[in-house]
C-alpha positions as CSV (number, residue, x, y, z in Angstrom):
1,M,-45.3,-19.3,-4.8
2,K,-45.8,-22.9,-5.3
3,D,-46.3,-25.4,-2.2
4,I,-43.2,-25.7,-0.5
5,T,-42.9,-28.6,2.1
6,F,-41.0,-27.0,5.3
7,I,-39.2,-29.0,7.6
8,N,-37.7,-28.1,10.8
9,A,-34.8,-30.0,11.3
10,T,-33.5,-30.9,14.9
11,S,-30.2,-32.0,14.0
12,L,-27.4,-31.3,11.5
13,D,-27.3,-34.7,10.6
14,Q,-31.2,-35.0,9.6
15,A,-30.3,-31.5,8.0
16,A,-27.6,-32.6,6.1
17,S,-29.6,-36.1,4.9
18,L,-32.6,-33.8,3.9
19,L,-30.4,-31.3,1.5
20,G,-29.1,-34.3,-0.1
21,Q,-32.3,-34.8,-1.7
22,D,-33.4,-33.3,-5.0
23,K,-34.8,-29.6,-5.1
24,A,-34.4,-29.4,-1.1
25,A,-33.0,-25.8,-0.2
26,I,-31.5,-24.6,3.5
27,F,-33.5,-22.0,5.3
28,A,-32.2,-20.1,8.2
29,G,-32.5,-16.2,8.4
30,G,-34.0,-16.1,4.8
31,T,-33.5,-12.7,4.2
32,D,-31.8,-13.8,0.7
33,L,-33.7,-16.9,-0.2
34,M,-36.8,-15.6,0.2
35,G,-36.4,-13.1,-2.6
36,L,-35.2,-15.7,-4.9
37,L,-38.4,-17.9,-4.1
38,R,-40.7,-15.1,-4.4
39,G,-39.4,-14.4,-7.9
40,Y,-39.1,-17.6,-9.4
41,V,-35.0,-16.7,-10.0
42,T,-34.2,-20.1,-10.7
43,P,-35.6,-22.6,-13.4
44,S,-37.2,-24.3,-10.9
45,N,-37.5,-23.3,-7.2
46,P,-37.1,-25.9,-4.5
47,D,-39.7,-28.6,-3.3
48,V,-38.4,-28.8,0.3
49,L,-36.9,-26.1,3.0
50,V,-35.2,-27.6,5.5
51,N,-35.1,-24.9,8.5
52,I,-31.8,-24.8,10.8
53,K,-33.1,-22.7,12.9
54,T,-34.6,-25.3,15.1
55,I,-31.4,-27.1,15.8
56,P,-30.0,-25.7,19.1
57,D,-27.0,-24.5,20.1
58,M,-25.8,-23.0,16.6
59,D,-25.9,-19.3,17.4
60,Y,-22.9,-19.1,19.9
61,I,-20.0,-16.1,20.1
62,K,-17.2,-17.4,22.3
63,E,-13.7,-17.5,22.8
64,D,-12.6,-21.5,23.0
65,G,-9.4,-23.2,22.3
66,G,-7.5,-20.1,22.0
67,M,-9.4,-18.8,19.1
68,L,-12.9,-17.2,18.3
69,K,-16.0,-19.7,17.5
70,I,-19.0,-18.4,16.1
71,G,-21.9,-20.4,15.3
72,A,-23.2,-20.5,11.8
73,L,-26.8,-18.9,13.1
74,A,-25.3,-16.2,15.3
75,K,-27.3,-13.0,13.9
76,L,-25.4,-10.6,12.0
77,A,-26.8,-8.1,14.6
78,D,-25.2,-10.0,17.6
79,V,-21.9,-10.3,16.1
80,A,-21.7,-6.7,15.3
81,K,-22.2,-5.8,18.9
82,N,-20.4,-8.6,20.7
83,S,-17.9,-7.1,22.9
84,I,-15.0,-9.6,22.4
85,V,-15.3,-9.4,18.5
86,K,-15.7,-5.6,18.6
87,S,-12.5,-5.3,21.1
88,K,-10.4,-8.0,19.6
89,Y,-11.7,-8.5,15.8
90,A,-12.8,-5.2,14.7
91,A,-12.9,-5.6,11.2
92,L,-15.4,-8.6,11.5
93,A,-17.6,-6.7,13.8
94,E,-17.7,-3.3,11.4
95,A,-18.3,-5.5,8.4
96,A,-21.4,-7.0,10.3
97,R,-22.5,-3.8,11.3
98,K,-22.6,-2.6,7.9
99,V,-24.6,-5.3,6.4
100,A,-28.0,-4.2,5.0
101,S,-30.1,-2.7,7.6
102,P,-30.9,-3.2,11.6
103,E,-33.9,-5.0,10.7
104,L,-32.2,-7.4,8.1
105,R,-29.1,-7.9,10.3
106,N,-31.9,-9.1,13.3
107,M,-32.8,-11.7,11.1
108,G,-29.8,-12.6,8.8
109,T,-26.9,-14.7,10.0
110,I,-23.2,-15.0,9.5
111,G,-23.3,-18.1,7.7
112,G,-26.0,-16.7,5.6
113,N,-24.0,-13.9,4.6
114,L,-21.4,-16.4,3.6
115,C,-23.2,-18.4,1.4
116,Q,-25.6,-15.8,-0.1
117,Q,-26.6,-15.7,-4.0
118,V,-24.8,-13.1,-6.4
119,R,-26.8,-10.1,-7.0
120,C,-26.4,-9.4,-10.5
121,W,-29.8,-8.3,-12.1
122,Y,-29.8,-10.7,-14.7
123,Y,-29.3,-13.6,-12.4
124,R,-32.0,-11.9,-10.0
125,S,-34.8,-11.2,-13.0
126,E,-38.1,-12.8,-12.3
127,Y,-39.0,-16.0,-13.8
128,N,-35.9,-16.6,-15.0
129,G,-36.0,-13.8,-17.3
130,Y,-32.7,-13.9,-19.3
131,N,-30.6,-17.0,-20.3
132,C,-28.2,-16.5,-17.7
133,L,-24.7,-18.5,-17.8
134,R,-24.6,-18.9,-14.1
135,K,-28.1,-21.1,-14.7
136,S,-27.7,-22.5,-17.9
137,P,-24.7,-24.4,-19.7
138,S,-26.4,-22.8,-23.1
139,G,-26.5,-19.7,-21.3
140,L,-24.5,-16.1,-21.5
141,C,-23.2,-13.7,-19.2
142,Q,-25.7,-11.2,-19.9
143,A,-24.0,-8.5,-18.1
144,L,-21.2,-8.7,-20.7
145,L,-23.6,-8.0,-23.6
146,G,-25.6,-5.3,-21.4
147,R,-25.2,-2.9,-18.0
148,A,-22.3,-4.2,-15.7
149,D,-21.5,-1.0,-13.9
150,H,-21.8,-3.2,-10.6
151,H,-19.7,-6.0,-11.8
152,S,-16.5,-7.8,-11.6
153,I,-13.4,-5.7,-12.5
154,F,-11.0,-8.6,-12.1
155,G,-12.1,-10.5,-15.4
156,A,-14.8,-13.5,-15.2
157,G,-15.3,-16.6,-13.2
158,D,-16.3,-19.3,-15.6
159,G,-17.7,-16.7,-17.9
160,C,-19.8,-14.8,-15.3
161,I,-18.8,-11.3,-14.2
162,A,-21.0,-11.1,-11.4
163,V,-19.3,-10.3,-7.9
164,N,-19.1,-12.3,-4.4
165,P,-21.9,-9.7,-2.2
166,S,-20.6,-10.5,1.3
167,D,-19.4,-8.3,3.8
168,V,-18.3,-10.4,6.3
169,A,-16.3,-12.6,3.8
170,P,-13.1,-10.1,3.4
171,A,-13.2,-9.6,7.3
172,L,-12.8,-13.2,7.9
173,I,-10.3,-13.6,5.3
174,A,-8.2,-10.9,6.3
175,L,-8.3,-12.4,9.8
176,D,-7.5,-15.6,8.4
177,A,-10.7,-17.5,9.6
178,K,-11.7,-21.4,8.8
179,I,-15.0,-22.3,7.9
180,V,-16.0,-25.5,9.7
181,T,-18.8,-27.6,7.7
182,T,-20.5,-31.0,8.5
183,E,-17.9,-32.3,6.2
184,R,-14.3,-30.5,6.4
185,T,-12.6,-27.6,7.9
186,I,-11.9,-25.0,4.5
187,E,-9.6,-22.0,4.8
188,A,-11.6,-18.6,4.6
189,E,-9.8,-17.6,1.5
190,D,-10.8,-21.0,-0.6
191,F,-14.4,-21.1,0.7
192,F,-15.7,-19.2,-2.2
193,T,-16.3,-20.1,-6.1
194,S,-18.2,-19.1,-9.1
195,E,-18.7,-22.5,-10.3
196,G,-22.6,-22.4,-11.9
197,E,-24.8,-21.2,-9.7
198,K,-22.5,-21.9,-7.0
199,T,-20.7,-18.9,-4.9
200,T,-19.3,-21.5,-1.9
201,V,-17.3,-24.8,-2.5
202,L,-20.4,-26.5,-0.5
203,E,-21.4,-29.5,-1.5
204,K,-24.7,-30.6,-1.6
205,G,-25.9,-31.7,1.7
206,E,-23.1,-30.1,3.1
207,I,-23.8,-27.5,5.9
208,V,-21.7,-24.7,7.7
209,K,-21.3,-25.2,11.3
210,E,-19.0,-22.8,12.6
211,I,-16.3,-20.1,11.9
212,Q,-13.2,-20.0,13.8
213,V,-10.9,-16.9,14.1
214,P,-7.6,-17.3,15.3
215,A,-6.3,-15.4,18.4
216,F,-5.6,-11.8,16.8
217,N,-3.6,-9.2,19.1
218,G,-3.2,-7.0,16.2
219,K,-5.3,-4.4,14.5
220,S,-8.0,-4.9,12.2
221,A,-10.1,-2.7,10.2
222,F,-13.3,-2.9,7.6
223,M,-14.3,-0.3,5.1
224,K,-17.5,0.0,2.9
225,F,-18.4,1.8,-0.3
226,A,-21.9,1.5,-1.6
227,E,-24.6,4.0,-3.3
228,R,-26.5,4.6,0.1
229,K,-25.5,4.3,3.6
230,A,-28.6,1.5,4.5
231,I,-29.6,-1.3,2.8
232,E,-27.3,-1.7,0.0
233,F,-25.0,-3.6,-1.5
234,A,-21.3,-2.5,-1.6
235,L,-19.6,-1.5,-4.8
236,V,-16.3,-2.2,-3.1
237,N,-15.6,-3.3,0.4
238,C,-12.1,-3.8,1.9
239,A,-10.6,-5.4,5.1
240,V,-6.9,-5.0,6.5
241,A,-5.5,-7.0,9.1
242,V,-2.0,-6.0,10.6
243,K,-0.2,-8.0,12.7
244,D,3.8,-8.3,13.8
245,G,4.5,-5.7,10.7
246,N,2.4,-7.7,7.9
247,A,-0.7,-7.2,6.8
248,R,-3.6,-9.1,5.2
249,I,-5.7,-6.9,2.5
250,C,-8.8,-8.4,1.5
251,L,-11.2,-6.9,-1.2
252,N,-14.4,-8.1,-2.1
253,A,-17.6,-6.8,-4.4
254,V,-14.7,-6.6,-7.2
255,G,-14.5,-9.9,-8.5
256,P,-16.6,-13.4,-8.8
257,V,-14.8,-14.2,-5.4
258,P,-13.2,-12.3,-2.6
259,R,-9.7,-11.4,-3.4
260,R,-6.4,-11.2,-1.1
261,E,-4.3,-8.5,-2.6
262,E,-1.0,-10.0,-2.1
263,G,1.0,-7.1,-4.2
264,C,-0.4,-4.4,-1.8
265,E,0.5,-7.0,1.2
266,A,4.0,-7.1,0.0
267,E,4.6,-3.4,-0.4
268,I,3.5,-2.5,2.8
269,A,5.2,-5.4,4.7
270,G,7.3,-4.4,7.5
271,K,6.8,-0.6,6.9
272,T,5.3,2.1,8.7
273,I,1.9,2.6,7.9
274,N,1.6,6.4,7.1
275,A,-0.1,7.9,4.3
276,A,2.7,7.7,1.5
277,N,3.3,4.0,2.2
278,A,-0.6,3.4,2.4
279,E,-0.7,5.0,-0.7
280,A,1.9,2.9,-2.6
281,A,0.6,0.0,-1.4
282,A,-2.8,0.7,-2.8
283,N,-1.2,1.4,-6.0
284,K,-0.5,-2.5,-6.3
285,L,-3.6,-3.4,-6.5
286,S,-3.7,-6.3,-9.2
287,K,-4.1,-5.7,-12.8
288,T,-7.9,-5.3,-13.7
289,T,-9.8,-6.4,-16.5
290,V,-13.0,-4.2,-17.0
291,V,-15.7,-3.4,-19.2
292,D,-16.0,0.6,-19.4
293,T,-19.3,0.8,-17.3
294,S,-17.2,-0.7,-14.3
295,K,-13.8,0.9,-14.2
296,Y,-14.8,3.6,-12.0
297,K,-14.6,0.8,-9.2
298,I,-10.7,0.5,-9.8
299,P,-9.8,4.0,-7.8
300,I,-12.4,3.5,-5.3
301,A,-10.6,0.1,-4.6
302,K,-7.3,2.0,-4.2
303,A,-8.6,4.6,-2.1
304,L,-10.4,1.8,0.1
305,I,-7.3,0.2,0.8
306,K,-5.2,3.5,1.6
307,R,-7.8,4.3,3.9
308,T,-8.3,0.7,5.7
309,L,-4.5,0.9,6.1
310,L,-4.4,4.2,7.9
311,L,-7.1,2.8,10.2
312,C,-4.9,0.2,11.4
313,A,-1.8,2.5,11.9
């Protein structure tokens, strides 16, 4: 690795100012960033890392003002075991519990899980080994030309079929959460993008401060399907939140951004959640556009929608 200046920020204002400079990157848990740096994955590694772990009071988990508030630096392990989250926001607790391994959950933050980069092996190749569309306007989506079995079943985002890898994202979207940054408040559903290398709508120098989840007195659940049980990214994951006869259903790892399945939601609205109705809802999965190697994800997505709904019966 090349020499990098490491700065311990003491405030969000200072961190935002530093990140507004060229070739500066944010550092928190580091579980995603360090792999990118060691492999020289991007055309040019940052010259400056801004450590925000040194900013005080950003790792809280509390109820306040009629909502759940989680600081961006709250560890995934703490979110998963928090009694409030487990009892009232079960989908979020389970999503955090399913991330990676205990060691990584003890380091990784909820903000980092939302903002992590895609896992496409062409994007992640060391020393920028492929002319990847996400990193170069002249590039091509190499997955469309090669191996794409972990990729999108809902077409391309700006020409790229890499999928969003976050586990906590669908849970927050199902629970109608908001993301508070140093500049604005964003609906969780609108927080993600596939524009260039970006996976979120954050602008340069903008930092996630807090996640806000409105009070929820319904039932919620999360399920994840992966090739192995630990230290693995999802092939498909699904979160469901049911309240007052209506369901919010969100899939991830199936498209460039997390996806609300509104057709499935409409099918189950006002109905008793049972096996037949849950299967009917799952069969309303949005029309897919797939390469042959990823179409196996379609029945998995339908099965997870059905099973996650039944957990909320």
